[in-house]
C-alpha positions in Angstrom: 0.0 0.1 0.0 1.4 3.4 -1.0 1.1 6.4 1.1 -0.1 9.7 0.0 2.3 11.8 -2.1 1.2 15.3 -1.2 3.4 17.9 0.4 2.3 17.2 3.9 3.4 13.6 4.0 7.0 12.5 4.7 7.4 11.0 1.3 6.1 14.1 -0.4 8.3 16.4 1.6 11.3 14.1 0.9 10.6 14.2 -2.8 10.3 18.0 -2.8 13.6 18.4 -1.0 15.3 16.0 -3.3 14.1 18.0 -6.3 15.3 21.3 -4.9 18.7 19.9 -4.2 19.0 18.6 -7.8 18.1 21.9 -9.2 20.4 24.0 -6.9 23.8 22.3 -6.4 25.2 22.7 -2.9 27.9 25.3 -2.7 30.9 24.3 -0.7 31.9 26.9 1.8 35.6 27.7 1.9 37.0 27.8 5.4 38.5 31.1 6.4 42.3 30.9 6.8 43.5 33.0 9.7 46.8 34.7 9.3 48.6 35.6 12.5 50.6 38.7 12.4 53.9 38.9 14.2 53.5 40.8 17.5 55.3 44.1 18.0 57.1 43.0 21.0 57.6 40.0 22.9 60.5 38.7 24.8 63.8 40.3 25.8 65.0 43.6 24.7 68.5 44.5 24.0 69.1 47.6 26.2 72.4 49.0 27.4 72.2 50.6 30.8 74.7 53.2 32.0 74.2 53.3 35.8 76.9 54.1 38.5 74.6 52.8 41.2 71.5 50.6 41.7 69.1 52.0 44.3 66.8 49.6 46.0 64.4 50.1 48.9 65.7 48.8 52.2 63.9 45.9 53.9 61.5 46.9 56.6 62.2 45.0 59.8 59.3 43.5 61.5 59.1 44.3 65.1 57.8 41.4 67.2 55.8 42.6 70.2 55.7 40.5 73.2 52.2 39.4 74.2 51.2 39.9 77.8 49.4 36.8 79.1 47.7 36.9 82.5 46.8 33.7 84.3 44.0 34.2 86.7 43.8 32.3 90.0 40.0 32.0 90.1 37.5 30.7 87.6 35.5 33.4 85.7 32.3 31.3 86.1 31.0 29.8 89.1 28.8 26.9 89.7 25.1 27.7 89.0 25.8 30.5 86.5 23.5 30.5 83.4 25.1 30.9 79.9 23.7 30.7 76.4 25.2 28.1 74.0 24.3 28.6 70.3 24.2 25.2 68.4 
């Protein structure tokens, strides 16, 4: 049993597309070739320096401050004190 051959059926649409492809040949798209230009500057420069001295910042010395630790003889909380604990 043959199906319908109108434009709404699969077979009809297939035939229409096949006919269009036969009329219009597929044009091949050429890939765009990227040309990389040489960068203006990369790498080491040949520079002659004429210096009598090289000045650099002096290192800053870190001053260590002694921490004062006090040890208490009594407990800060006593038995029966209420305190909140957030869980």
